[in-house]
N, C-alpha and C positions, 0 to 999 in steps of 0.2 A: 361598895363606892359601883356609881354606875360609869361607863366608860363610853365616849361619848366619839365618833369617828369624822371627822372633816378635811372634805378632798383639797388636794393640794392646790388648785385650782384658787379655791376657796381663800387660803393661806396665802399664797402669795400675795392675790389681791388683797388682804389686811396687811400685810408687810409692806408695799407698796404704801397704801393709808399712810400707814404709822409712819415711815422715812419720809412721806409727802411730809407732813402735819410736822416733822422736825425742822423743814427746809432743805431737803436734801431737794438736789433736782431728781425731776420724774423718769429722767432717761438712768442716772445711777441708784434711783431706789427700784426701778425693776431690775438691773445686777444685782445689788443685795439682797431682792428679794428671791431673785432665781439660785444663787447659791446657794441661802441657806435653805431652801426648797431641794436642792440637789444632796447636800448631806443629809436631809430625811429620807431620802429616796431610796439612799442608798445603805439606809440603815447606820447611819454616823448620828446619833443621835445627839451624841456633845456638840458639832457642831452646828445644829441647826434651828431651829426656829426658838429650840431652849435656850438658846443666847441671845434672843431680839433684847430680852428687857435689863439682863444685868449686862451685857457686852457694849452696846450700842445704843438704845437708848439712856441709858444712864451715863455713856461716858460723852456723849453729846450736851446732855442736861447738865454734865458738871464742868463742861468746857476741853475735856480731853480732849476730844475731835471736835472738826468743823465740818458742816453739813454743807457748806456751797467753797469749800479751798477748791483752789483751780489745782491742777496737773501741769508742770513745767519738767523737759528739756532742758537739762541741764548741759550733758554734751550729748554728741553722736555724732555715729561713723556708719561706716557702709554695713557692719555685722555687729554691732553693738552702742549702746546707749544708758544715759544715766539719768532716772526721773528721780522729781523731787516731788512728793504726792502732797506736803503741807499739812500733813496732819487730818487731811482729809479722810473721804470713807474706801477702806483696802479693799473691799470686793472690786470699786469701778478702778483703781490705782489699779491692782492686780491684772483687771480682765484689760485694759489698752496695754500695760505695760506687754504681758505676754503677746496678743495681738501685735505688737510691733515688732518682737523678737522672732513672731510665726511669716512677717513680711518682709523681715530681713533674711530667714532663712532662704523663702522663697525665692528670693534674688540672689542670694550669693553663698546658700547652700548653710549657714550656721547663723543664727540670729542669737547673740546675751543680752538680756535687759537688766540692771541695776539698780535699785526702787531704794530712797532715803526717804526718809520722815514721813513712814507710811502709818496705817495702823490696823487693826487685827483682820485679816481676810476671810475667814470661814476654811473651809475645807481647802485645804491645796491641790486634793486631787483634782478641781474643776477646771483648775489652770493647767493641768498636764494634760487632760481629755482634750482641750480644746487645742491641744497639739497633735495628739490623736487623729482626732478629727480633720484637721487635714494633711493627714498620714505624715506626720513627723513624730520623731523622738521629743519629748514633753518632760524639762525637767523644772524642777523647781521648789523652792526654800526658803525658811525665812527664820531670823533669831526670835527672840521675843523676851519679855521682861524675867529676872531672874529667879527660880520659882524650884530649880533640880539640883540636887548636892553631887558636887563631886566624887571619885570614890573616894573613903573612908572616910566623907564630911559629912554634918548635918546640915550646911546651911546654902541655902539657894543661891549659884553661882551663876548657872546657865538656865537660858531658856526652853522649852519643850523641842525647839528647835525641829521641826517638821523636814525631812528629807524626802519629794516626791518625784518619782519616777514611773512613766507610762510611756508601752511602746502598742504600736500597729500590731496587729497578726493576722491572719487568713483563718481566724476562726471566725464568729460573727460575732465575737465582744473581743477587748483588746486586752493586754497585761496593763494592769495599774497597781501600784505598791502606792502608799499614802498613809503614814503612821509618822508618830512624833518619835521622837530619839530617846523619849521618858517610856516608863512604862506606861500612867495612865496621865492623863490632861485631866486640868480643873475642870473642862466643862462636863465629864465623866462623875466627877466627884460633887458639882453640882448638883447632876441629873439625881443620882443617888441622894443627897441630902431630901431633892422634895419629895423622894419615893420611902423615904424613913429607913432606909435599909442602909448596911452597914457596908466600910470598905474592906477587900479581902485586906488581911496583912501582909506587909513588907513592901508596901509601895510608897506608902509617907511615912515620912520617920521623923521622930520628935530633935528637939534642939538638944533633947540630950540621950540618942541616941537609940529609942523604942518607936515600937512599930506602932503608928495610929491608925484606930480603923472608923472611931468618928465622924460623917461627914461636914458634918456643923460646924464641928468643934475644929474640924481640917482646914475649914475654909478662913474662918475667923485666925489661926496661927500661921494660914500663910499669909495673908492681908499683913499682920506682924510680925512677919520673918522670925516665927518660932517654931517652921517644920518645914519641910520642904520635901516635894516629889520623888524618887529614885530613879533614874538612870537604865536604861534597858539592860540585863543583866542582874539588876536589883545594886545592894552592898555590899562594896567590899572587892574582891578577889574571888571567891570561893566560885561566884556565878557568874563570873566575869564583868560585873558592871563597869569597870574601866573600856568597856569594847563602846558600850551606850554613852556614857559620856565622852569618849573619843570622836566618836561620829557628830556628837551636839558639838564639840570644841568644833568641828570641823566646819561645819554649818554656822557656828558663829564668826569665826574669823573671813569665812566668803561672804559673809553679809556685811559684818565690817568692813572690809578690804576694797569691797568690789565697787563701794557706794562712793569712794573718795580715789584710792588707786588708779595711777594711767596706764587701764585698761584697753582706753583705745587706739 
């Protein structure tokens, strides 16, 4: 097999062209391409251009998300806001929301923006880095479609629900923790399926409680809800799977409550 190396600038230009062709506004196309490129540049292949076709192209074509949706400010106060993304491009929605939080923090010392009706926003670390670059602590997280089993369970009840935190430092590089509350995410399994490589054991569980390792079969079983990813710590109590399940639940509660709760 021959390897072909393509520069990031060329990849970003290609992604912009694809998003433009789907009807996305050019400024939002550039944001989407930038976020996907950010992931690949940091070695997070599960969230880079790898997801261009199955997550964004297909979802727009299938009417799951909309290329021209307007971002609406539902409620706003000096330090907080609620945004409705109307199922538009998640990367653009998240970037605007984080910028709003940064602007508010610059004015009053703290900024918090909750988003509802958004779509997949790529690597969460991108948005925490925005805060870091402004000399601020950046925290963001999101719930996702059910695919992770709770402790002692085999059915997907929670999302991979990342919770990402970043800090400026006095070194030449910041501190950034960007990870899901599951051991693996679907993107890694998609990547393994394309490579034809099996999944390590004890990462995905079938409905009968057995460990699944065939990535192609796993992707099919996840769609049919006959398989589930495991939370950080794995299955059961012995390796403390309840910890990952607990953190995932926290993100789920925050994502649900802050979108509608009276926190302004």
